[in-house]
C-alpha positions in Angstrom: -1.4 -45.4 23.5 -0.2 -45.6 19.5 -2.9 -43.8 18.2 -1.1 -40.6 20.1 1.2 -39.9 17.8 0.2 -39.7 14.9 -2.9 -37.3 16.2 -0.4 -35.6 17.4 1.7 -35.0 14.4 -1.4 -34.0 12.6 -2.2 -31.6 14.9 1.3 -29.5 14.6 1.0 -30.4 10.9 -2.1 -28.2 11.2 -0.7 -25.6 13.6 2.3 -25.1 11.1 -0.1 -24.3 7.9 -2.3 -22.3 9.7 0.6 -20.5 11.1 2.1 -20.0 7.5 -1.2 -18.7 6.2 -1.2 -15.9 9.0 2.1 -15.3 7.9 0.7 -15.0 3.9 -2.3 -12.7 5.1 -0.5 -10.6 7.1 2.3 -10.1 4.8 -0.8 -9.1 2.1 -1.9 -7.2 4.0 1.3 -5.0 4.4 1.1 -5.2 0.5 -2.3 -3.6 0.3 -0.9 -1.2 2.9 2.0 0.0 1.4 0.4 0.0 -2.4 -2.2 2.3 -0.9 0.4 4.3 0.7 2.3 4.6 -2.8 -0.9 5.4 -4.6 -1.6 8.4 -1.7 1.6 9.4 -2.4 1.3 9.8 -5.7 -2.4 11.2 -5.6 -0.8 13.9 -3.5 2.1 14.6 -5.0 0.0 14.7 -8.7 -2.5 17.4 -7.1 0.7 19.3 -5.5 2.5 19.1 -9.0 -1.0 20.5 -10.8 -1.7 23.4 -8.6 2.3 24.5 -8.9 1.2 24.2 -12.5 -1.8 26.4 -12.4 -0.2 29.0 -9.9 2.6 29.1 -12.4 0.4 29.5 -15.5 -1.5 31.8 -13.4 1.0 34.1 -12.7 2.7 33.7 -16.2 -1.4 34.8 -17.5 -0.8 37.8 -15.1 2.6 39.1 -16.4 1.2 39.3 -20.4 -1.7 40.7 -19.4 0.5 43.5 -17.1 2.8 43.6 -20.1 0.7 44.4 -23.4 
């Protein structure tokens, strides 16, 4: 019965370690997802800006042509 507590402690330690690793992995995944989300939002915004810019440019060009 003397060996039992030692084994238990080692087991508990391993268990805690595994939990911590899992937590880190989860945090990492969450971070990656957030990054992806940010990149998507950024790309989306950039695309919208470019589109609006093109539309404005098109409109301005039409105005210039019309006035001349």
